[in-house]
C-alpha positions in Angstrom: -0.5 18.9 -18.3 -2.5 22.2 -19.4 -5.6 23.1 -18.4 -7.2 21.8 -22.1 -5.7 18.4 -21.3 -7.5 17.8 -18.0 -10.7 19.2 -19.3 -9.8 16.7 -22.3 -9.6 14.0 -20.2 -12.1 14.5 -17.5 -14.9 14.5 -20.5 -12.7 12.2 -22.4 -15.8 8.6 -22.4 -12.6 6.0 -22.1 -11.9 7.2 -19.1 -15.1 7.1 -17.5 -15.8 3.2 -18.6 -12.3 2.5 -17.9 -13.3 3.7 -14.0 -16.2 1.8 -14.4 -14.4 -1.4 -15.5 -12.2 -0.8 -12.3 -14.8 -0.9 -10.2 -16.1 -4.2 -11.3 -13.2 -5.8 -11.4 -12.3 -4.4 -7.9 -15.3 -6.4 -7.1 -14.2 -9.4 -8.6 -11.0 -9.1 -7.1 -12.3 -9.3 -3.6 -14.6 -12.5 -4.5 -11.1 -13.9 -6.0 -10.2 -12.8 -2.7 -12.5 -14.8 -0.2 -12.6 -17.8 -3.0 -8.5 -18.4 -2.2 -9.2 -18.6 1.5 -11.7 -20.9 1.1 -8.9 -23.2 -1.2 -6.1 -22.5 1.3 -8.0 -23.5 4.2 -9.4 -26.9 2.4 -6.0 -27.4 1.6 -4.7 -27.3 4.5 -7.4 -29.5 5.7 -6.6 -31.8 3.3 -3.2 -31.9 4.2 -3.8 -32.1 7.9 -6.4 -35.2 7.2 -4.4 -37.3 4.3 -1.1 -35.8 4.5 -1.6 -34.6 0.9 -1.9 -32.4 -1.4 -4.7 -32.5 -4.0 -3.8 -32.3 -7.2 -6.3 -29.9 -8.1 -6.9 -27.4 -5.3 -3.4 -27.0 -6.2 -3.7 -26.4 -9.8 -6.9 -24.0 -9.4 -5.5 -22.2 -5.8 -2.1 -21.7 -9.0 -4.4 -20.2 -11.4 -6.6 -17.9 -9.0 -3.6 -16.6 -7.4 -2.5 -15.8 -11.0 -5.7 -13.9 -11.6 -5.3 -11.9 -8.9 -2.0 -10.9 -9.8 -4.3 -9.4 -13.8 -6.6 -8.1 -12.0 -4.2 -5.8 -10.0 -1.9 -5.2 -13.1 -5.4 -3.6 -14.7 -5.9 -2.2 -11.1 -2.9 -0.1 -11.3 -3.0 0.2 -14.9 0.3 -1.5 -16.1 -2.3 -3.2 -18.1 -4.3 -2.5 -20.2 -5.5 -6.5 -21.1 -9.6 -7.1 -19.7 -8.8 -9.6 -16.9 -11.4 -12.8 -17.0 -14.8 -12.7 -18.2 -12.9 -10.5 -20.7 -10.1 -11.8 -21.8 -9.2 -15.7 -20.8 -8.6 -17.5 -17.8 -5.0 -18.2 -17.1 -3.6 -21.3 -17.0 -1.3 -22.4 -14.0 1.8 -24.1 -15.2 2.5 -27.8 -14.0 2.4 -27.2 -10.2 5.2 -28.6 -8.4 4.0 -30.2 -4.9 5.6 -28.4 -1.5 5.1 -31.9 0.1 6.5 -33.8 -1.8 9.6 -31.7 -1.9 10.4 -31.8 1.8 10.0 -35.3 1.3 12.2 -36.1 -0.9 14.8 -33.7 1.1 14.2 -35.8 3.9 14.4 -39.3 2.9 17.9 -38.0 1.0 19.3 -37.0 3.9 18.9 -40.0 5.7 21.0 -41.7 2.2 23.4 -39.4 2.7 23.5 -40.6 6.9 
């Protein structure tokens, strides 16, 4: 990279705008981390007291983790797409229940014996 190119990128407004967006999305990512910790705790308490997972929390947790992934892709220059709120909120595909899998595995183990 020549010295002229360095000066050009230093003065390029789009570079500074990207930096501003990066700071904003870092704040969004930190908020998303806090929300994720809350979702984890509520889901754990739900399973602890009801022995079942909350489907709404499963879907939201998955879409939240996809959002965090999109933000990190943007922050690390692996994507030029702006995450939510400038883009779409990621839609999570259908979520498999971990507790249902465990129960069906245990039932099949018992029926095999």
